[in-house]
C-alpha positions in Angstrom: -34.3 42.2 65.0 -31.7 45.1 65.0 -28.9 44.8 62.4 -25.6 43.3 63.5 -22.5 45.4 63.5 -18.8 44.6 63.1 -15.7 46.6 64.0 -12.3 46.0 62.5 -9.3 46.9 64.6 -6.6 47.1 61.9 -3.2 46.5 63.6 -1.0 47.4 60.7 2.2 49.3 61.4 1.4 51.7 58.5 -0.4 55.0 59.5 -3.2 56.4 57.4 -3.4 57.2 54.6 -0.7 54.6 53.7 -1.8 51.5 51.7 -2.3 48.5 53.9 -2.6 44.9 52.8 -4.2 44.2 56.2 -6.8 46.8 55.5 -7.5 45.3 52.1 -8.2 41.8 53.4 -10.2 43.2 56.4 -12.3 45.3 54.0 -13.0 42.2 51.9 -14.2 40.5 55.1 -16.5 43.5 55.9 -17.9 43.2 52.3 -18.7 39.5 53.0 -20.3 40.4 56.4 -22.4 43.0 54.7 -24.0 40.2 52.6 -25.2 38.7 55.9 -26.8 41.9 57.1 -23.8 43.1 59.1 -22.8 46.8 59.1 -19.0 47.3 59.5 -16.5 50.0 60.3 -12.8 50.0 60.8 -10.2 51.7 63.1 -6.5 51.8 62.2 -5.1 51.6 65.7 -1.7 53.0 64.9 -3.4 56.3 64.1 -4.4 56.7 67.7 -2.5 57.2 71.0 -3.2 53.8 72.6 -1.1 53.7 75.7 0.7 50.6 77.0 -1.0 49.0 80.0 -3.8 46.6 81.1 -6.3 49.1 82.4 -9.5 50.5 80.9 -7.9 53.9 80.8 -4.2 54.9 81.1 -4.4 58.6 81.8 -4.9 61.8 79.9 -4.5 61.5 76.2 -5.1 57.7 76.1 -7.4 57.0 73.1 -8.2 53.4 74.0 -11.4 54.3 75.9 -12.9 55.7 72.8 -11.9 52.7 70.7 -13.2 50.4 73.5 -16.6 52.1 73.2 -16.8 51.0 69.6 -15.6 47.5 70.5 -18.3 47.2 73.2 -21.0 48.5 70.8 -20.2 45.9 68.1 -21.5 42.4 67.8 -18.4 41.2 66.0 -14.8 42.2 66.6 -12.3 41.6 63.8 -8.7 41.7 64.9 -6.6 42.2 61.8 -2.8 42.0 61.9 0.2 41.8 59.5 2.9 39.1 60.1 6.3 40.3 61.2 9.0 37.7 62.0 6.3 35.1 62.1 4.4 37.0 64.8 1.4 39.3 65.1 2.3 43.0 65.1 3.3 45.0 68.2 0.1 47.0 67.7 -2.0 43.8 67.9 -0.2 42.9 71.1 -1.0 46.3 72.5 -4.7 45.8 71.7 -4.6 42.3 73.4 -3.0 43.9 76.5 -5.7 46.6 76.7 -8.4 44.0 76.3 -7.1 42.3 79.4 -8.9 44.9 81.4 -12.2 43.3 80.3 -11.5 40.4 82.8 -12.7 42.7 85.6 -15.7 44.1 83.8 -18.9 42.1 84.5 -22.7 42.7 84.2 -25.2 42.4 86.9 -25.3 38.6 86.4 -21.6 38.1 86.7 -20.9 37.7 83.0 -18.0 39.4 81.2 -19.3 42.3 79.2 -17.7 40.7 76.1 -19.9 37.6 76.5 -22.1 37.3 73.4 -19.6 39.1 71.2 -18.0 37.2 68.3 -14.4 37.6 67.3 -12.6 36.9 64.0 -8.9 37.1 63.0 -7.4 38.5 59.8 -3.7 37.8 59.1 -1.6 38.9 56.1 2.1 38.6 55.5 4.8 37.3 53.1 6.2 34.7 55.4 4.8 31.8 57.4 3.0 32.4 60.6 -0.8 32.7 60.0 -1.8 29.6 61.9 0.4 30.5 64.8 -0.9 34.0 65.0 -4.5 32.9 64.7 -3.9 30.5 67.6 -2.5 33.2 69.8 -5.3 35.6 68.9 -8.0 33.0 69.5 -6.7 32.1 72.9 -6.4 35.7 74.0 -9.8 36.7 72.7 -11.4 33.7 74.3 -9.7 34.5 77.6 -11.4 37.9 77.7 -14.8 36.6 76.8 -15.2 36.6 73.0 -16.6 33.6 71.1 -14.8 32.3 68.1 -16.9 30.8 65.3 -15.9 27.7 63.3 -13.2 28.7 60.7 -13.1 32.1 62.3 -10.1 33.5 60.4 -9.0 34.4 57.0 -5.4 34.9 55.9 -2.9 35.2 53.2 0.8 34.3 53.4 2.9 34.8 50.3 6.0 32.9 49.4 8.7 33.1 52.0 11.6 35.5 51.4 9.8 37.5 48.7 8.6 41.1 48.6 5.1 40.5 47.3 2.3 42.0 49.5 -1.4 41.0 49.4 -2.3 44.3 47.9 0.1 43.6 45.0 -1.8 40.6 43.8 -3.8 40.9 40.6 -6.7 39.0 42.1 -7.7 37.4 45.4 -6.6 33.8 45.7 -9.5 31.4 45.7 -8.5 29.8 49.0 -8.4 33.2 50.7 -11.7 34.3 49.2 -13.3 31.1 50.3 -11.9 31.5 53.9 -13.2 35.1 54.0 -16.7 34.1 52.9 -16.9 31.2 55.4 -15.6 33.3 58.3 -18.1 36.0 57.6 -21.1 33.6 57.2 -20.2 31.7 60.4 -19.6 34.9 62.4 -22.9 36.5 61.4 -24.7 33.2 62.2 -23.1 32.8 65.6 -23.7 36.5 66.5 -27.4 36.2 65.8 -27.6 33.0 67.9 -25.8 34.6 70.9 -28.0 37.7 70.6 -31.1 35.5 70.7 -29.8 33.2 73.4 -27.3 34.9 75.7 -24.9 32.9 77.8 -26.3 31.9 81.2 -25.5 33.9 84.3 -22.2 33.0 86.1 
């Protein structure tokens, strides 16, 4: 059976090559996925000209179509976002809005082209909001056809009203490491099941 693949869409507000706590936790998830035979790659969305809109392509210069090609080629999509004011980033919202176009994209049997693809969430921040953000991402990703595995997120939220970032920690907290490992194992398992037994025709 062909190897599974995963794509991280890192929705940090920090352009490359700036350090990103979101990237760090997403990379740790990719490492765990690799242990389950999943090859991963990452796109830092803010480095690309992703235009506002809800269409597959939004005119000359719009780089979403190239990113979408990678999304559609992957078995597992990881949507990774920082927490700002208790919410997902504006970049993550832009990605969700562009994914809305998938609602009109179906195969010959009437299924959304995202059916059979698994989605995971990664959330980091130094304030509360991870559960809320995961809930928002889950609903949006489910709406456009992705399947969410059990415990399909990993996150870290530091103490409120402090300046500590995830990348500043001396070591990964046990709870976050455990959540990362579980999310990776369940996503790889589910992706293999869906590849072997696709959803029925609509």
